[in-house]
C-alpha positions as CSV (number, residue, x, y, z in Angstrom):
1,M,7.0,33.2,21.2
2,K,9.6,34.8,23.5
3,L,12.4,37.3,23.6
4,I,15.8,35.6,23.6
5,L,18.3,37.9,25.2
6,F,21.8,36.5,24.4
7,G,25.3,37.7,24.8
8,I,28.1,37.4,22.2
9,G,30.8,37.7,24.8
10,V,33.7,40.0,24.7
11,L,35.9,40.8,21.7
12,P,37.6,39.2,19.9
13,E,34.7,37.7,18.0
14,N,36.1,34.2,17.9
15,L,34.8,33.9,21.5
16,I,31.3,34.0,20.4
17,T,29.6,30.8,21.6
18,K,28.1,28.1,19.4
19,K,24.8,28.6,21.0
20,A,24.8,32.4,20.0
21,Q,25.7,31.5,16.4
22,E,22.8,29.0,16.3
23,I,20.3,31.7,17.5
24,L,21.6,34.2,14.9
25,Q,21.1,31.6,12.2
26,S,17.7,30.3,13.3
27,T,15.9,33.4,14.5
28,N,13.9,35.5,12.0
29,Y,14.0,38.7,13.9
30,I,17.2,40.1,15.5
31,F,17.5,43.4,17.4
32,C,20.8,45.0,18.1
33,P,21.6,47.8,20.4
34,K,22.9,51.2,19.1
35,T,24.1,54.0,21.3
36,E,25.2,57.5,20.5
37,S,28.7,56.1,19.5
38,G,27.4,53.3,17.3
39,S,27.0,49.6,17.6
40,I,30.0,47.3,18.3
41,A,27.6,44.3,18.5
42,Y,26.3,44.8,15.0
43,D,29.8,44.7,13.6
44,I,30.1,41.1,15.0
45,V,26.6,39.6,14.5
46,K,26.2,40.7,10.9
47,K,28.8,38.1,9.9
48,Y,26.7,35.2,11.4
49,T,23.3,35.9,9.9
50,N,21.6,36.7,6.6
51,E,18.5,38.1,8.4
52,K,17.8,41.8,8.6
53,I,19.1,43.3,11.9
54,E,17.1,46.1,13.4
55,F,18.6,48.7,15.7
56,L,17.2,49.6,19.1
57,E,18.4,53.0,20.2
58,I,19.9,53.0,23.7
59,S,20.8,56.2,25.5
60,M,23.7,55.8,27.8
61,K,22.2,58.4,30.1
62,E,18.8,57.0,30.3
63,R,19.4,53.2,30.0
64,K,16.1,52.3,31.7
65,K,14.1,54.2,29.1
66,V,14.1,52.1,25.9
67,D,11.4,52.0,23.3
68,I,10.5,48.3,23.0
69,S,7.4,48.7,20.7
70,K,9.2,47.1,17.8
71,I,10.1,44.0,19.8
72,V,6.5,43.7,21.2
73,E,5.1,44.1,17.7
74,Q,7.0,41.0,16.5
75,L,6.1,39.0,19.6
76,K,2.5,39.8,19.1
77,E,2.8,38.1,15.6
78,E,3.9,35.0,17.5
79,K,7.6,35.2,16.5
80,D,10.6,34.4,18.5
81,V,12.7,37.6,18.8
82,A,16.4,37.8,19.5
83,F,18.2,40.7,21.2
84,V,22.0,40.7,21.2
85,T,24.3,42.3,23.7
86,I,28.1,42.4,24.2
87,G,29.4,40.4,27.2
88,D,27.1,38.4,29.3
89,P,23.5,39.5,29.5
90,N,23.2,38.7,33.3
91,L,26.2,40.7,34.4
92,Y,25.5,44.4,34.7
93,S,23.7,44.4,31.5
94,T,21.6,47.4,30.5
95,Y,19.4,45.1,28.4
96,I,17.9,43.3,31.4
97,Y,15.7,46.3,31.7
98,I,14.3,45.3,28.3
99,A,13.5,41.8,29.4
100,R,11.7,43.1,32.5
101,E,9.6,45.3,30.4
102,V,8.7,42.6,28.0
103,E,7.8,40.3,30.9
104,K,5.4,42.9,32.4
105,I,3.4,42.8,29.2
106,G,3.1,39.0,29.5
107,F,5.7,37.6,27.2
108,K,8.3,35.0,28.1
109,T,12.1,35.8,28.0
110,Q,15.2,33.5,27.9
111,T,18.8,34.5,28.6
112,I,21.8,32.8,26.9
113,P,25.1,33.3,28.7
114,A,28.4,34.2,27.1
115,V,32.0,34.7,27.9
116,N,32.0,37.6,30.4
117,S,34.6,40.3,30.7
118,I,35.8,39.2,34.2
119,S,36.8,35.7,33.1
120,Y,38.4,37.1,30.0
121,A,40.4,39.7,32.0
122,A,41.6,37.0,34.4
123,S,42.9,34.9,31.4
124,K,44.6,37.9,29.9
125,L,46.2,38.8,33.2
126,N,47.1,35.1,33.8
127,I,45.7,35.3,37.4
128,P,42.9,33.3,39.1
129,I,39.8,35.1,40.0
130,S,39.7,33.2,43.4
131,I,41.3,30.1,45.0
132,K,40.5,27.8,47.9
133,N,38.1,29.4,50.4
134,E,38.5,32.9,49.3
135,G,35.5,35.1,48.5
136,V,35.1,37.4,45.5
137,A,33.3,40.8,45.4
138,I,32.2,42.4,42.1
139,V,31.8,46.1,42.5
140,P,30.8,48.8,40.0
141,G,33.5,51.5,39.8
142,T,31.1,54.3,40.7
143,N,30.2,52.8,44.2
144,L,33.1,53.8,46.4
145,E,31.2,53.0,49.7
146,L,30.5,49.5,48.5
147,L,34.1,49.1,47.6
148,K,35.2,50.2,51.1
149,K,32.9,47.6,52.6
150,A,34.2,44.9,50.2
151,S,37.8,45.6,51.1
152,K,37.2,44.7,54.7
153,I,35.6,41.4,53.9
154,F,36.9,39.9,50.7
155,D,40.3,38.7,49.5
156,N,39.5,39.3,45.9
157,I,37.7,42.4,44.4
158,V,36.7,43.0,40.8
159,I,36.0,46.6,40.0
160,L,34.2,47.3,36.7
161,K,34.4,50.6,34.8
162,P,36.4,52.3,37.6
163,K,36.2,56.1,38.4
164,N,38.0,58.2,40.9
165,L,41.3,56.2,40.7
166,E,43.0,58.1,43.5
167,K,40.2,57.2,45.9
168,I,40.1,53.6,44.7
169,K,43.9,53.4,45.3
170,D,43.5,54.6,48.8
171,V,40.9,51.9,49.5
172,L,43.1,49.2,48.0
173,V,46.1,50.0,50.0
174,D,46.4,46.3,51.3
175,F,45.8,44.8,47.8
176,N,47.9,44.0,44.8
177,T,46.2,45.4,41.7
178,F,46.0,44.1,38.2
179,V,44.3,46.0,35.3
180,A,42.9,45.3,31.9
181,E,41.6,48.0,29.6
182,K,39.8,47.9,26.2
183,L,39.8,44.0,26.2
184,G,39.7,42.4,22.8
185,T,40.5,45.5,20.8
186,L,43.8,46.6,19.1
187,E,44.2,49.1,22.0
188,E,44.1,46.3,24.7
189,K,46.5,46.7,27.6
190,T,47.3,45.0,30.9
191,Y,49.1,46.3,34.0
192,N,50.2,44.8,37.3
193,F,49.7,48.1,38.9
194,L,47.1,50.9,39.0
195,P,47.8,53.6,36.4
196,E,46.9,57.2,36.9
197,K,44.2,57.1,34.2
198,L,42.0,54.4,32.7
199,P,39.4,54.5,30.0
200,Y,35.7,53.6,30.7
201,M,36.0,50.0,29.6
202,S,38.5,48.8,32.2
203,I,38.6,46.2,34.9
204,I,40.6,46.3,38.1
205,M,41.3,42.9,39.8
206,A,42.6,43.4,43.3
207,K,44.0,40.6,45.5
208,R,44.8,41.0,49.2
209,R,48.4,40.9,50.1
210,E,49.5,38.0,52.2
211,K,50.6,39.2,55.7
């Protein structure tokens, strides 16, 4: 028995992998995250399984504190348990904390990859993430100091969930910027410049200008 932590990728739902569909159809116990604003993942996975889906409450303010007792209960009954997450479970996923807690108790875990938001954004913006010998830095939008360091080293920078856009703009003065927001939704937008405001679910892809 093990906990299978798998991603369903980014919206739209037709990007869900065949492997993820197989897990949904073969696993008897499926857990789905639910935050204060609801569960986007549930709206997708319910179409691929007839099994009951249980919610696991996730606080966006205290992501490391999740009650995993229901998951552990099923694992103790020697059942494989699946936990679904949007995006790829190995890229800035809150739900890695769940896997770590399960492993501490002594159970095995397995992660199944999915289409990540960075690859999807690059395809929507029609730009490569990197070419030739260029390096790439992936930086959370809350870490301005890390962004400053990356801007001195890397030719390509991906900024996830950006904040303080004015300060980010100052750091990226030598870069061309491309932006995608609310990917896969009806409100999806792309820009080849850095707008004054961006929603939480946004990605900035910056490329150093040729001298």
